[in-house]
C-alpha positions, 0 to 999 in steps of 0.5 A: 065378584061380590063387593065387601058390605053386600047383604045377601038374603037380608041376612048375610053381610059379606066381609071378604072374598077368601077363595075360589072353589070347585063351582064358585067364589067363597066369601067370609060373611056375618050371619046377622041373624045368629051373629056368627061368621059363616062361609058363603059360596056363590055358585056358578051354575048354568041357568038350565032348570035341571042344573038349578034343581041339581044344586038344590038337591045337593044342598039338601044332601050336604045339609044332612051330613054330620062328621067331625071332618066335614063343615056343616051346611046351614042354608041355601038360597037364590037371589037375583038369579044367583045361587048361594050355599052357606056353610060353617066357616073353617079357620086355618090353612090348607095343606097345599099352603102348608106344603109350600111353607114347610118346603117339603113333606109332612111327618108320617105320623102326622099324616097317619092321624089325618088319614085315619079321620079322613078315611072315616069321613069318606066312609061316612060319605060313601055310606049315605043313600045316595052315596056322596062322592066328593070328586076333588080331593087334594091338598088344597081342599084339606084345611088344618084348623088352629087346634090341629083338626083336619077338615075336608072342604069344597063340596062344589063337585060333590054329588049323590052317586046313584038313584033317581035323586042323584045329582048326576044320573049318568055319574059323569063329572061335568064340573071338573077335576084336578089332573094330578089327583083324579083317576083316569076314568074321571078324566076321560068322563067315564063316571065317578064313584067311591073308588074315584075318591079313594084314588084321589085320596091316595094321590093326596097322601102320596103328595103329603108324604113325598112332598111332590104330587104323583104323575097324573093318570094320563101320563101313567096310562100312556106309559103303560100303553107304550110298554114303558115302566110306570113313571110313579116312583115308589113312595119308599124312594121319595120318602125313605124315612117311612 
């Protein structure tokens, strides 16, 4: 873990550790050149040249994205063998924190507003060439800003989905996933595409509206193979106020 006061790339003054994402620790830092606050992700990468090259491609891919629900990517650099991604710092609380604080689900009308913007963001990501697949959508990666804006964070698992310049040529998820929200195909390593994000998004919406996450995909698949009922309770039962 980086210490408070560390200077990175002769530019970024580390202020505090604020969390851990899909591929590394995240820090709040001061950009001493532009005098503004940024988020710096210390990437946990294999030293293999192909993984470093993949990270560099990912950084360039993310830097060209511009959408109200996505944080801007400003910079990437290497220092003493470590790799860093510099992003817009987003204030607020993630939805997993707010679910715990609320002690239950969110109002359906509020979730509908969030869902509309997030689906627009996913459509934007999936329309890129190559398509950008987030691969770890969940309440923890959705942050609500003080002015009520919903943001999709932690692109540590994002990848270009196809083509010779995609980050994973075979489409496999090698970095991980979150069991409660990932589709069965991703969990068993069969690959990811836009449908993976839509499954995770739907599982996330279920959690936001029901107050509890859905049964994970392997549990549901096991029930199907055993000719047992689907263990997923209909949302209307979990959230009768819909």
